[in-house]
N, C-alpha and C positions, 0 to 999 in steps of 0.2 A: 635553409635550416629545416631539418626533418625530425622525425621521431627517432628515439634511440633504437638500436637494433634489438635490444632486449629491455624488458621492463619487469618490475616486480609488483604484484598486487598484494595489498595488505588485506587479507580476507577477514581480519578482525574488525574492519570498519566498512562494511558493505552498505551501499545505497541501492534500494530496489524500487522499481516503479512498474506501472502497467496501466493499460487502458481497458475499460469495460470489464469483461470477465478476467482479463489479465490484471486489472486493478484489484479485484477481489483476491486473486491468487497471490499478488504481491503482499496484500494485507495479511493473509494467512501465513505466508512464508515469514514475514517480519515477526509475527506473533510466535512462531515456533523456533526461529533461529536467532539466538542472541548476538550473532555477529552483525546482524543488520542494525544500522545506527540511524537510518533515515528512510522513510517510506513516502514515495510520491505517487499520487493516484489521479488519473484523468478519467472522469465519468465512470467511477467504479460501479459495477453491478452488484450492489450490496444485498439485494433481495434474497439471494440463496442462503445467506447466513444472518439475516437480520434478527432472527430470534436469539441466536447466540451472541450477537453484538449487544442487543438490549439486555441480556442477562449478564453482561460483562465477561463473557467467556472468550471474547476476542478483543481484549484490551491491550493497548500498547503503551509503554512508558518511554517511547522515543518520539521525536518530532515526526508528524505526519502532515504532508501537504496534500490537500484534496481540492481538485478543480472540477466543478460541474459546469459544463457549457450551458448556454441559455436554453437550448431545446432539449437537453437531456433531463429527464424527470425521474430520478431514482427513488420514487416514493415508497416508503415502507411504513405502514401504520405504526405510529408511536415513536418512530425513529427521528424524524425531523420536526422541529417546532412549527 
């Protein structure tokens, strides 16, 4: 059993994800594109936009899954408790 010869993508229900700088890029794309319905982040490098995040300028109303591995420390003053 294989994949069908053709498939259709429903671009109104996108899931986006990324690692490190790609995680921050995924977060920004999800913020700007309403077709994105889920955002998955692995060790996102939030520092470059942490002021915008703290001000609520990069807020999402969709589910966001963020995984930070044990040795990854994305510290931004005031961002994490």
